[in-house]
Each structure stands twice: as structure tokens, then as C-alpha cells.
N, C-alpha and C positions, 0 to 999 in steps of 0.2 A: 619454879620460878618464877613466880609473883612473889613467895617469900621475900627471894632474895634481892629484886628488884626493890620492895618496899623498905628493906633493911640499908640496903645501896643509898636511898636518899635522906632516911634519917642518918645514918653514918657521916655524908656527907653536911648536911644541916648542925652537926656535933662540932664540923670543922671550924664554925662559924663563931663558936664560945668565946675567942678571944679578941673577936674581931670589932663589936657590938656591943652597945651599949646595956645595962642590964633591962630594960624593957624590953628590948628587940628583943634578947636574950630569953624572958619570961615567955614571948610569944612563940620562940622557936621551941623554946622548951615543949610548949603544948602540941604543938604540931609535933611535932618527935614522938611524943605521946601516942598521938593517933595513928601515924604512922607504923609504930609497933606495935597497936593493939590490933589494926589491920592484916600486918605480918601475920599476927600469931592466928587469926581467923583464915587468913587464905593459908597459911599452914596446915591447919585443921582439917578442913573442906580438903585439902587436896591429898590428906591420908585418908579420907574416908570416900574419896570419890570411888564408883565402880562403872564400867560400861558396860551399858543398857545391853541383853539378847533382844537380837531380833524374835517375835514370836514365830512358833513352829507346829508343826504337825509332829506329835512327837512320837508317830511312828514309824517316820522316816527318817529321826533325825540321827539310825544311826549309820543311813545312808549320805548324809550330808544335805538333802534336800528336805523341803519341805511345802505344804501345800497340795494346791493341783500340778505344779512341775514336779515335783516328786513322785507322786504317782503317776502322769505321764509317763514320766523318765524311766520308772518302775514296769509298767505294760511293752513302751517298747524294750527294755532289754529283754522281757520273758519272750516278745514276739521275735527277737533277733533268738535267742537259746533256741525257742522251737524249729525256725527255718534251719541252723545249723544241725540240730539234729535230725532234721527228716532228711537234710541234705545225706545223712550217712547210710 
């Protein structure tokens, strides 16, 4: 998305080429080159972005819970299973 926005500004400035004098166009060309470089960097960064994972207790990863909450939920589940079993 950032790449597209930067390139949009780059292209809009290009439309000024026939409306400004040579000196002004030289400054605009420098700005356009900088915008293109920034757009390329933004695209590279976007391609290499990864979403960080939250640290978790690997012993509970299969259950989708981690840390103390995962252990407490597991213990509570075990107690409920025992109660059901005792009622039978």
C-alpha cells in the first residue's frame, strides 16, 4: 500500500514535465527519483515482513493455551472429567 501511494505521487509529479521550466523540472526529477527509491524500499520491506508470534509454553501449544492459564485450564478440565466419571 505504501509503495502504491509513493508511486502515485511520483507519477503525479511526472505530469508537470511540460508545465514547468527546465530548472524546476530538474528539482522535480530529483524528488521523483527519491520517491521511487522510497517506494522500492517500502516494497522490499513489505515482502519481508513477518508477524511476530507470542511466546508460549510449548507443552500446551497443541491445546492453543500457554503459560499458567493453559495449565490452570488443563487442571480444571481434568477435574471436570473426574467428576463426570465418578457420577457414572
